[in-house]
C-alpha positions in Angstrom: 0.0 0.0 0.0 1.3 3.5 -0.9 1.7 5.9 1.9 -1.0 8.6 2.2 0.2 12.0 0.9 0.2 14.9 3.4 -3.2 16.5 4.0 -4.2 19.3 1.7 -2.6 22.5 2.9 -0.2 20.7 5.2 0.8 22.2 8.6 -0.3 25.7 7.8 -3.9 24.6 7.4 -3.6 22.2 10.3 -2.7 25.2 12.5 -5.7 27.2 11.3 -8.0 24.2 11.9 -6.7 23.5 15.4 -9.5 23.6 17.9 -8.1 26.4 20.0 -6.8 28.6 17.1 -9.8 30.9 16.7 -10.4 31.2 20.4 -6.7 32.3 20.9 -6.7 34.5 17.8 -9.6 36.7 18.9 -7.7 37.5 22.1 -4.7 38.9 20.1 -4.1 42.6 19.3 -5.9 44.0 16.3 -2.9 43.9 14.0 -2.4 40.2 14.7 -6.1 39.4 14.0 -5.8 41.2 10.7 -2.6 39.3 9.9 -4.2 36.0 10.8 -7.2 36.8 8.6 -4.9 37.5 5.7 -3.1 34.3 6.4 -6.3 32.3 6.5 -7.4 34.0 3.2 -4.1 32.9 1.6 -4.6 29.3 2.7 -8.1 29.3 1.4 -6.9 30.5 -2.0 -4.3 27.8 -2.0 -6.8 25.2 -1.2 -9.2 26.5 -3.8 -6.5 26.4 -6.5 -5.5 22.9 -5.5 -9.1 21.7 -5.6 -9.5 23.1 -9.1 -6.4 21.2 -10.2 -7.7 18.0 -8.5 -11.2 18.3 -9.9 -10.0 18.8 -13.4 -8.0 15.6 -13.3 -10.9 13.8 -11.7 -13.3 15.0 -14.4 -10.9 13.7 -17.1 -10.5 10.3 -15.5 -14.2 9.9 -14.9 -15.0 10.9 -18.5 -12.5 8.5 -19.9 -14.1 5.6 -17.8 -17.5 6.7 -19.1 -16.2 6.9 -22.7 -14.9 3.4 -22.5 -18.0 2.0 -20.8 -20.2 3.5 -23.5 -17.8 2.6 -26.3 -17.8 6.2 -27.4 -15.8 6.4 -30.6 -14.5 9.9 -29.9 -11.0 10.3 -28.5 -10.4 11.8 -25.0 -8.8 14.8 -26.8 -12.0 15.3 -28.7 -14.0 15.3 -25.5 -11.8 17.8 -23.6 -13.8 20.9 -24.4 -16.9 19.1 -23.1 -15.1 17.8 -20.0 -13.7 21.2 -19.1 -16.8 23.2 -19.8 -18.5 24.6 -16.7 -21.9 23.3 -18.0 -20.6 19.8 -17.5 -20.4 20.2 -13.8 -23.1 20.4 -11.2 -23.9 23.5 -9.2 -21.1 25.3 -7.5 -20.8 24.7 -3.8 -18.4 27.5 -3.0 -19.3 30.5 -1.0 -18.6 32.9 -3.9 -15.8 34.7 -2.1 -13.9 37.4 -4.0 -10.2 36.4 -4.0 -7.8 39.2 -3.6 -4.6 37.1 -3.5 -3.1 34.5 -5.8 -2.0 30.9 -4.9 1.3 31.1 -3.1 3.2 28.2 -4.8 1.2 26.6 -7.6 4.0 24.1 -8.4 3.7 22.7 -4.8 -0.1 22.2 -5.2 0.3 20.5 -8.6 3.0 18.2 -7.1 0.6 17.4 -4.2 -2.2 16.5 -6.6 0.2 14.3 -8.7 1.2 12.5 -5.5 -2.4 11.3 -5.0 -2.0 8.8 -7.8 1.4 7.2 -7.4 2.4 4.9 -10.3 -0.5 6.3 -12.5 0.6 8.9 -15.0 -2.4 11.0 -15.6 -0.7 12.7 -18.6 -1.3 9.5 -20.5 -4.9 8.7 -19.5 -5.9 6.9 -22.7 -3.0 4.4 -22.2 -4.1 3.5 -18.6 -6.0 0.3 -17.8 -9.5 0.5 -16.5 -8.2 -0.7 -13.1 -5.6 2.1 -13.0 -8.2 4.7 -13.9 -10.7 3.4 -11.3 -7.9 3.5 -8.7 -7.0 7.0 -9.7 -10.7 8.1 -9.6 -11.1 6.7 -6.1 -8.0 8.4 -4.8 -8.8 11.7 -6.4 -12.4 11.7 -5.1 -11.3 10.8 -1.6 -8.7 13.6 -1.6 -11.3 16.1 -3.1 -13.7 15.3 -0.2 -11.0 15.8 2.4 -9.7 19.0 0.7 -13.2 20.5 0.5 -13.8 19.8 4.1 -10.5 21.5 5.1 -11.3 24.4 2.8 -14.7 24.9 4.5 -13.0 24.8 7.9 -10.6 27.5 6.8 -13.5 29.6 5.5 -15.1 29.3 8.9 -11.9 30.6 10.5 -11.8 33.5 8.0 -15.4 34.3 8.9 -14.7 34.1 12.6 -11.7 36.4 12.3 -13.7 38.9 10.1 -16.5 38.8 12.7 -14.1 39.6 15.4 -12.7 42.5 13.4 -16.2 43.8 12.7 -17.1 43.5 16.4 -14.1 45.5 17.4 -15.0 48.3 15.0 -18.6 48.3 16.1 -17.7 48.4 19.8 -15.2 51.2 19.3 -12.3 49.0 20.2 -10.6 49.7 16.9 -10.2 52.8 14.9 -10.8 53.0 11.1 -8.3 55.9 10.8 -5.6 53.7 12.4 -6.4 50.9 10.0 -6.1 53.2 7.0 -2.8 54.6 8.4 -1.5 51.0 8.8 -2.6 50.1 5.3 -0.8 53.2 3.9 2.6 52.1 5.2 
């Protein structure tokens, strides 16, 4: 059996999802809460990007299995526009967040996704056996479920930190002028 790859987002996401993280974070000074909110946002963007990479591969593998089962005469290359089209997917389950940052290290996330299917080269899907494709589909689907759960957890942390920031401004514990001065530096 192949060892399980590290969990999506690794130690940085583990820290955000730690039970006591949010409770401890809201006790910190304002600048720290804002910094932690930005950190959580970065990790959410990283997880979102990784999920898109993973989902694209999963869609291709599943469609190849379907093509074979239906004895569809078209090649996988011919089917790519259909596979990658948004209409081919179900409704979006994201929270529609506006992302203000880019993924921090795209090559790391691609490497992580590739590690999910050891011994199965997804750049050569048509040459893979049905068993290899099914094994890859199961591994990718399992990882996608775990990644999505972790992403939702990070989003909850972001929301908790944003709520704390809002509470401080509403209660007069924070000053908008100070925020603007900090942002201008």
